[in-house]
MIVO-44477 format. One record per residue (C-alpha): residue number from 1; x, y, z. Coordinates in nm, 3 decimals, m for minus. Example, Ala and Ser with C-alpha at 12.3 -4.5 7.8 and 13.67 -1.06 7.14 Angstrom:
REM MIVO-44477
1  1.230  m0.450  0.780
2  1.367  m0.106  0.714
END
This chain:
REM MIVO-44477
1  3.051  6.644  m7.276
2  3.326  6.469  m7.371
3  3.348  6.062  m7.440
4  3.520  6.063  m7.081
5  3.224  6.200  m6.929
6  2.959  5.995  m7.148
7  3.178  5.655  m6.990
8  3.121  5.843  m6.623
9  2.724  5.861  m6.690
10  2.691  5.525  m6.813
11  2.859  5.404  m6.506
12  2.678  5.613  m6.273
13  2.329  5.498  m6.399
14  2.480  5.151  m6.421
15  2.572  5.147  m6.051
16  2.265  5.278  m5.907
17  2.038  5.011  m5.710
18  1.694  4.970  m5.780
19  1.595  5.241  m5.457
20  1.809  5.438  m5.598
21  1.635  5.444  m6.006
22  1.338  5.514  m5.848
23  1.399  5.758  m5.561
24  1.614  5.943  m5.916
25  1.268  5.930  m6.070
26  1.062  6.040  m5.802
27  1.340  6.310  m5.775
28  1.313  6.442  m6.129
29  0.885  6.408  m6.141
30  0.878  6.603  m5.880
31  0.719  6.904  m6.036
32  0.490  6.806  m6.333
33  0.653  6.945  m6.629
34  0.897  6.682  m6.632
35  0.634  6.388  m6.641
36  0.792  6.326  m7.042
37  1.146  6.545  m6.980
38  1.332  6.398  m7.192
39  1.633  6.340  m6.984
40  1.415  6.111  m6.849
41  1.369  5.925  m7.154
42  1.796  5.947  m7.172
43  1.790  5.818  m6.837
44  1.540  5.554  m6.919
45  1.798  5.405  m7.276
46  2.105  5.431  m7.110
47  1.895  5.207  m6.809
48  1.868  4.969  m7.067
49  2.175  4.899  m7.192
50  2.422  4.617  m7.129
51  2.701  4.786  m7.255
52  2.760  5.184  m7.378
53  2.697  5.210  m7.757
54  2.683  5.641  m7.865
55  2.525  5.466  m8.168
56  2.271  5.322  m8.034
57  2.225  5.544  m7.787
58  2.167  5.831  m8.116
59  1.933  5.635  m8.284
60  1.707  5.536  m7.906
61  1.765  5.920  m7.778
62  1.540  6.165  m7.810
63  1.729  6.456  m7.836
64  2.042  6.534  m8.186
65  2.426  6.465  m8.176
66  2.414  6.854  m8.087
67  2.202  6.837  m7.828
68  2.324  6.512  m7.676
69  2.616  6.643  m7.486
70  2.441  6.904  m7.307
71  2.148  6.663  m7.215
72  2.409  6.415  m7.042
73  2.558  6.638  m6.828
74  2.164  6.726  m6.781
75  2.104  6.405  m6.636
76  2.407  6.352  m6.451
77  2.418  6.640  m6.214
78  2.043  6.530  m6.156
79  2.156  6.200  m6.075
80  2.436  6.340  m5.851
81  2.152  6.552  m5.669
82  1.921  6.274  m5.579
83  2.141  6.047  m5.434
84  2.306  6.373  m5.247
85  1.972  6.383  m5.099
86  1.844  6.056  m5.042
87  2.201  5.981  m4.842
88  2.235  6.308  m4.636
89  2.028  6.211  m4.335
90  2.275  5.900  m4.364
91  2.600  6.098  m4.420
92  2.755  6.320  m4.164
93  2.973  6.492  m4.377
94  2.671  6.517  m4.621
95  2.459  6.688  m4.388
96  2.689  6.918  m4.296
97  2.807  7.066  m4.584
98  2.396  7.104  m4.619
99  2.419  7.304  m4.299
100  2.683  7.556  m4.422
101  2.515  7.610  m4.726
102  2.220  7.709  m4.539
103  2.401  7.924  m4.276
104  2.535  8.164  m4.665
105  2.199  8.128  m4.756
106  2.048  8.329  m4.438
107  2.389  8.560  m4.436
108  2.258  8.602  m4.825
109  1.969  8.689  m4.667
110  2.050  8.922  m4.397
111  1.968  8.662  m4.118
112  2.257  8.724  m3.983
113  2.197  8.607  m3.633
114  2.071  8.302  m3.784
115  2.337  8.235  m3.994
116  2.530  8.187  m3.684
117  2.345  7.995  m3.511
118  2.309  7.750  m3.765
119  2.688  7.764  m3.845
120  2.699  7.718  m3.445
121  2.534  7.386  m3.519
122  2.730  7.253  m3.755
123  3.076  7.334  m3.569
124  2.955  7.151  m3.233
125  2.860  6.846  m3.438
126  3.228  6.881  m3.658
127  3.369  6.883  m3.318
128  3.238  6.579  m3.225
129  3.300  6.411  m3.547
130  3.707  6.586  m3.556
131  3.620  6.687  m3.870
132  3.852  6.958  m3.830
133  3.860  7.110  m4.206
134  3.452  7.144  m4.216
135  3.458  7.326  m3.871
136  3.748  7.572  m4.001
137  3.552  7.668  m4.259
138  3.292  7.734  m4.029
139  3.480  7.959  m3.864
140  3.583  8.122  m4.185
141  3.249  8.135  m4.251
142  3.188  8.329  m3.845
143  3.492  8.522  m3.946
144  3.330  8.716  m4.266
145  2.994  8.714  m4.078
146  3.166  8.918  m3.729
147  3.451  9.151  m4.031
148  3.093  9.332  m4.115
149  3.058  9.449  m3.765
150  2.706  9.390  m3.761
151  2.610  9.101  m3.498
152  2.673  9.365  m3.173
153  2.920  9.005  m3.055
154  3.088  8.986  m2.750
155  3.362  9.203  m2.760
156  3.729  8.949  m2.768
157  3.495  8.787  m3.026
158  3.721  8.820  m3.330
159  4.048  8.755  m3.147
160  3.840  8.410  m3.033
161  3.778  8.287  m3.390
162  4.039  8.418  m3.534
163  4.255  8.182  m3.243
164  4.022  7.928  m3.376
165  4.139  7.935  m3.642
166  4.453  7.902  m3.597
167  4.484  7.621  m3.407
168  4.215  7.416  m3.649
169  4.479  7.525  m3.939
170  4.741  7.396  m3.731
171  4.556  7.054  m3.615
172  4.425  7.026  m3.976
173  4.813  7.067  m4.156
174  4.890  6.777  m3.898
175  4.675  6.593  m4.050
176  4.731  6.638  m4.402
177  5.108  6.540  m4.320
178  5.031  6.196  m4.143
179  4.804  6.114  m4.413
180  5.031  6.237  m4.668
181  5.337  6.060  m4.540
182  5.061  5.697  m4.527
183  4.964  5.781  m4.865
184  5.294  5.789  m4.992
185  5.429  5.445  m4.784
186  5.145  5.266  m4.872
187  5.202  5.401  m5.271
188  5.597  5.208  m5.226
189  5.448  4.916  m5.113
190  5.210  4.905  m5.394
191  5.513  4.992  m5.705
192  5.816  4.780  m5.532
193  5.596  4.556  m5.274
194  5.901  4.474  m4.968
195  6.220  4.602  m4.964
196  6.486  4.451  m5.113
197  6.825  4.534  m5.002
198  7.023  4.717  m4.727
199  7.022  5.071  m4.960
200  6.611  5.028  m5.001
201  6.552  5.039  m4.620
202  6.837  5.268  m4.585
203  6.658  5.516  m4.814
204  6.255  5.403  m4.690
205  6.425  5.489  m4.351
206  6.539  5.825  m4.427
207  6.227  5.919  m4.625
208  5.991  5.803  m4.303
209  6.208  5.990  m4.069
210  6.243  6.295  m4.283
211  5.839  6.302  m4.358
212  5.716  6.240  m3.988
213  5.630  6.501  m3.829
214  5.726  6.640  m3.452
215  5.405  6.457  m3.202
216  5.301  6.410  m2.884
217  5.093  6.118  m2.873
218  4.858  6.211  m2.625
219  4.790  6.578  m2.751
220  4.672  6.423  m3.146
221  4.308  6.406  m3.227
222  4.130  6.100  m3.306
223  4.235  6.134  m3.711
224  4.616  6.244  m3.678
225  4.630  5.955  m3.418
226  4.443  5.761  m3.695
227  4.695  5.826  m3.974
228  4.991  5.831  m3.801
229  4.932  5.450  m3.730
230  4.858  5.386  m4.071
231  5.174  5.547  m4.150
232  5.306  5.304  m3.937
233  5.115  4.988  m4.033
234  5.242  5.069  m4.428
235  5.584  5.138  m4.273
236  5.656  4.848  m4.031
237  5.515  4.585  m4.324
238  5.776  4.729  m4.618
239  6.057  4.639  m4.342
240  5.900  4.331  m4.236
241  5.885  4.394  m3.919
242  5.610  4.174  m3.820
243  5.582  4.256  m3.435
244  5.565  4.661  m3.492
245  5.412  4.637  m3.764
246  5.122  4.387  m3.568
247  5.197  4.679  m3.265
248  5.054  4.933  m3.513
249  4.748  4.795  m3.640
250  4.665  4.733  m3.283
251  4.675  5.035  m3.173
252  4.428  5.176  m3.514
253  4.189  4.900  m3.424
254  4.209  4.991  m3.024
255  4.152  5.370  m3.182
256  3.784  5.258  m3.316
257  3.686  5.066  m2.979
258  3.773  5.353  m2.776
259  3.571  5.575  m2.992
260  3.273  5.367  m3.157
261  3.117  5.709  m3.332
262  3.371  5.710  m3.534
263  3.290  5.446  m3.759
264  2.991  5.589  m3.869
265  3.232  5.924  m4.050
266  3.576  5.712  m4.144
267  3.388  5.353  m4.227
268  3.662  5.250  m4.420
269  3.928  5.319  m4.190
270  3.765  5.131  m3.953
271  3.734  4.849  m4.250
272  4.136  4.914  m4.305
273  4.268  4.883  m3.972
274  4.055  4.544  m3.912
275  4.212  4.376  m4.243
276  4.602  4.555  m4.121
277  4.539  4.384  m3.790
278  4.458  3.999  m3.980
279  4.721  4.086  m4.257
280  4.929  4.142  m3.965
281  4.880  3.808  m3.752
282  4.869  3.569  m4.088
283  5.190  3.715  m4.137
284  5.322  3.608  m3.850
285  5.125  3.288  m3.825
286  4.916  3.303  m3.492
287  4.631  3.160  m3.569
288  4.460  3.187  m3.281
289  4.436  3.568  m3.218
290  4.457  3.508  m3.632
291  4.058  3.294  m3.572
292  3.981  3.608  m3.229
293  4.020  3.908  m3.448
294  3.899  3.760  m3.788
295  3.555  3.628  m3.566
296  3.526  4.017  m3.452
297  3.519  4.173  m3.786
298  3.302  3.908  m3.904
299  3.053  3.989  m3.623
300  3.125  4.389  m3.688
301  3.036  4.367  m4.022
302  2.667  4.230  m3.900
303  2.576  4.506  m3.639
304  2.354  4.803  m3.733
305  2.591  5.042  m3.533
306  2.673  5.193  m3.900
307  2.530  5.228  m4.222
308  2.761  5.144  m4.523
309  2.810  5.297  m4.859
310  2.885  5.075  m5.156
311  3.312  5.151  m5.132
312  3.247  5.029  m4.809
313  3.073  4.704  m4.870
314  3.321  4.634  m5.218
315  3.561  4.708  m4.852
316  3.445  4.472  m4.710
317  3.389  4.205  m4.925
318  3.757  4.250  m5.070
319  3.922  4.216  m4.620
320  3.690  3.906  m4.545
321  3.693  3.697  m4.815
322  4.125  3.765  m4.828
323  4.110  3.693  m4.496
324  3.899  3.365  m4.556
325  4.166  3.293  m4.834
326  4.439  3.367  m4.519
327  4.245  3.106  m4.281
328  4.306  2.820  m4.511
329  4.674  2.852  m4.622
330  4.774  2.892  m4.215
331  4.559  2.552  m4.156
332  4.641  2.357  m4.474
333  4.325  2.310  m4.570
334  4.379  2.397  m4.965
335  4.136  2.178  m5.004
336  3.871  2.261  m4.836
337  3.886  2.612  m4.940
338  3.840  2.560  m5.336
339  3.554  2.287  m5.284
340  3.376  2.544  m5.043
341  3.515  2.892  m5.050
342  3.604  2.965  m5.385
343  3.319  2.928  m5.588
344  3.170  3.137  m5.325
345  3.405  3.487  m5.331
346  3.370  3.423  m5.762
347  3.032  3.463  m5.707
348  3.002  3.705  m5.458
349  3.246  3.835  m5.727
350  3.094  3.925  m6.015
351  2.832  4.188  m5.930
352  3.140  4.463  m5.841
353  3.395  4.250  m6.039
354  3.430  4.604  m6.219
355  3.408  4.799  m5.906
356  3.754  4.646  m5.789
357  4.133  4.843  m5.865
358  4.336  4.623  m5.988
359  4.588  4.589  m5.730
360  4.336  4.377  m5.530
361  4.226  4.188  m5.826
362  4.589  4.066  m5.873
363  4.583  3.945  m5.464
364  4.270  3.791  m5.431
365  4.388  3.642  m5.784
366  4.713  3.562  m5.676
367  4.550  3.389  m5.338
368  4.298  3.158  m5.485
369  4.570  3.049  m5.789
370  4.780  2.985  m5.501
371  4.496  2.744  m5.331
372  4.484  2.560  m5.670
373  4.858  2.514  m5.620
374  4.820  2.349  m5.264
375  4.455  2.155  m5.339
376  4.694  2.017  m5.688
377  4.511  2.164  m5.965
378  4.793  2.335  m6.095
379  4.666  2.436  m6.446
380  4.342  2.624  m6.244
381  4.624  2.775  m6.072
382  4.829  2.884  m6.384
383  4.509  3.031  m6.485
384  4.455  3.274  m6.234
385  4.842  3.386  m6.198
386  4.784  3.513  m6.609
387  4.565  3.626  m6.461
388  4.827  3.804  m6.228
389  5.082  3.856  m6.540
390  4.923  3.991  m6.785
391  4.835  4.290  m6.521
392  5.151  4.426  m6.587
393  5.084  4.820  m6.517
394  5.309  5.047  m6.433
395  5.269  5.108  m6.051
396  5.092  4.797  m5.992
397  5.299  4.565  m5.741
398  5.566  4.376  m5.947
399  5.687  4.221  m5.706
400  5.397  4.008  m5.692
401  5.374  3.944  m6.065
402  5.776  3.830  m5.961
403  5.646  3.513  m5.738
404  5.345  3.479  m5.958
405  5.589  3.388  m6.310
406  5.741  3.184  m6.070
407  5.464  2.983  m5.886
408  5.325  2.970  m6.258
409  5.677  2.778  m6.414
410  5.612  2.507  m6.054
411  5.267  2.513  m6.143
412  5.405  2.401  m6.500
413  5.668  2.199  m6.405
414  5.402  1.979  m6.200
415  5.143  1.985  m6.416
416  5.413  1.838  m6.678
417  5.422  2.106  m6.921
418  5.789  2.084  m6.993
419  5.802  2.171  m7.377
420  5.707  2.490  m7.252
421  5.943  2.559  m6.976
422  6.227  2.689  m7.207
423  6.070  2.973  m7.309
424  5.882  3.036  m7.017
425  6.230  3.041  m6.799
426  6.398  3.305  m7.027
427  6.073  3.532  m6.991
428  6.083  3.522  m6.623
429  6.463  3.583  m6.650
430  6.361  3.877  m6.830
431  6.151  4.020  m6.611
432  6.331  3.969  m6.295
433  6.634  4.146  m6.486
434  6.384  4.430  m6.595
435  6.292  4.497  m6.242
436  6.611  4.438  m6.054
437  6.451  4.187  m5.900
438  6.715  3.873  m5.944
439  6.800  3.785  m5.545
440  6.973  3.532  m5.426
441  6.632  3.308  m5.378
442  6.489  3.312  m5.697
443  6.769  3.311  m5.823
444  6.834  2.902  m5.658
445  6.462  2.839  m5.758
446  6.506  2.980  m6.130
447  6.861  2.803  m6.110
448  6.713  2.417  m6.004
449  6.406  2.507  m6.209
450  6.662  2.479  m6.525
451  6.803  2.219  m6.526
452  6.457  1.982  m6.390
453  6.436  1.870  m6.718
454  6.823  1.717  m6.780
455  6.788  1.585  m6.375
456  6.675  1.128  m6.357
457  6.381  1.038  m6.237
458  6.592  0.881  m5.916
459  6.825  1.154  m5.887
460  6.481  1.406  m5.808
461  6.466  1.335  m5.431
462  6.845  1.440  m5.379
463  6.794  1.755  m5.599
464  6.538  1.861  m5.382
465  6.694  1.803  m5.052
466  6.962  2.013  m5.229
467  6.771  2.270  m5.290
468  6.631  2.266  m4.951
469  6.861  2.352  m4.774
470  7.016  2.597  m4.987
471  6.667  2.821  m4.950
472  6.721  2.743  m4.533
473  6.902  3.025  m4.471
474  6.763  3.252  m4.603
475  6.427  3.189  m4.393
476  6.528  3.427  m4.196
477  6.714  3.684  m4.399
478  6.611  4.007  m4.364
479  6.531  4.077  m4.742
480  6.545  3.750  m4.887
481  6.276  3.612  m4.648
482  6.053  3.819  m4.833
483  6.005  3.526  m5.087
484  5.852  3.342  m4.841
485  5.595  3.577  m4.781
486  5.504  3.490  m5.108
487  5.535  3.159  m5.179
488  5.598  2.844  m4.902
489  5.878  2.694  m5.123
490  6.058  2.533  m4.802
491  5.666  2.344  m4.763
492  5.659  2.221  m5.165
493  6.019  2.119  m5.153
494  5.933  1.909  m4.870
495  5.633  1.770  m5.034
496  5.828  1.665  m5.277
497  6.115  1.495  m5.062
498  5.798  1.244  m4.890
499  5.615  1.207  m5.179
500  5.311  1.338  m5.025
501  5.086  1.651  m5.097
502  5.178  1.986  m4.999
503  4.884  2.082  m4.883
504  4.962  1.758  m4.580
505  5.321  1.872  m4.517
506  5.174  2.260  m4.373
507  4.824  2.086  m4.207
508  5.143  1.871  m4.059
509  5.325  2.210  m3.980
510  4.995  2.367  m3.860
511  4.902  2.122  m3.561
512  5.234  2.073  m3.437
513  5.211  2.472  m3.409
514  4.891  2.448  m3.213
515  5.017  2.195  m3.017
516  5.334  2.410  m2.865
517  5.112  2.697  m2.846
518  4.862  2.459  m2.589
END
């Protein structure tokens, strides 16, 4: 087994909960011959390691270096098998795969009618949950049995199975096209963020329209609708049409509310639906509706209607805390967020930090940095901004890194770290030019920060006013307004002009908007 796979084994064992470890031991020791099995000893050695160390493992392992590779492969398979058995009764697809396996075994034994009965039951359950791919597997197995003319079924059974297979294949193809479009749009967002110019919008529109299948909404099944709404959410999000994005996200949530049994088999997508609805409401600034949906989301996480696996728990953590951070931004309660939310967030994140993908980790770090900046703790803000800036892997949110660089410049100025400012400005310029993202808002901000050290104290207020007036014309610009989604630079400038904390400015705006809404 390769080193890559060895690391996989160590990570797998490290991910097991105490109950999963007990279950594995019971499974492995079900045979008396396994009581002192070497793979169990190897499991115990790996389980006690804090970090993977092959040299140490070879000293403590019950096998030599030549046998270790095969032993690790066997252990990896045994752990997965025990997990499959443990969770079979909680996962519909695992149950259905098991039934299909049983159907194959009965067929191989020559028990054809029993095989068809098991397969028919599996097909019925798969149909309830819209699992067309599983249904297609069952139908193909039924066709194999019927093709041997051994069951003496009704005369047109073969024709019916052929028709069913064609219909399922069409639905699976349609679902795949919708899901592929959604995934590709998400990939575009991860890479570039929001559209930057007319040419970018034209290309995205052409891509979306050319890859969107022809459809009649009423004819679509659950999964086709779900992936369609996903694609719509990403498309409207990237072009910053948040009212239409809100409508698509609401349709996505409504889909689950109309078919609550589907939460059990599509838990991750259910959590995402709520997250993107909340995300869109945040960008629209609809605090009242945001609060309602957030309460709904938190209540749903406490219900026992569905069981969350590790993946769903990680998504629930990300989406809940991302939106708890957002509510502090909306209300201008930065200090409260720093004191009450951030310590809990960091404590809860520590055990699962290695399981979080880099993109979501970057977003959380950026949001936390913004919270500290609004609170006035600029050095702590810089610490978290550096976490974003250092993750410069290809394909990861260049736009987020761009504004992390710019916010770091502002935080450095606020913290009095002027001696490093000129070097930082040069680095940010190089970064922006490299990613071809030097737009008007960035240019104005960079120009302003560059000359800050040459402005006398009595001239500062006028300089802040001048920059505010230059930037305000871009607030509703179709391509420049994206800058204000990452950084509320206008409120910061108003705080400098009025000589009051930035969170007080945002808080006043929130209270005024709330009064108008009432």
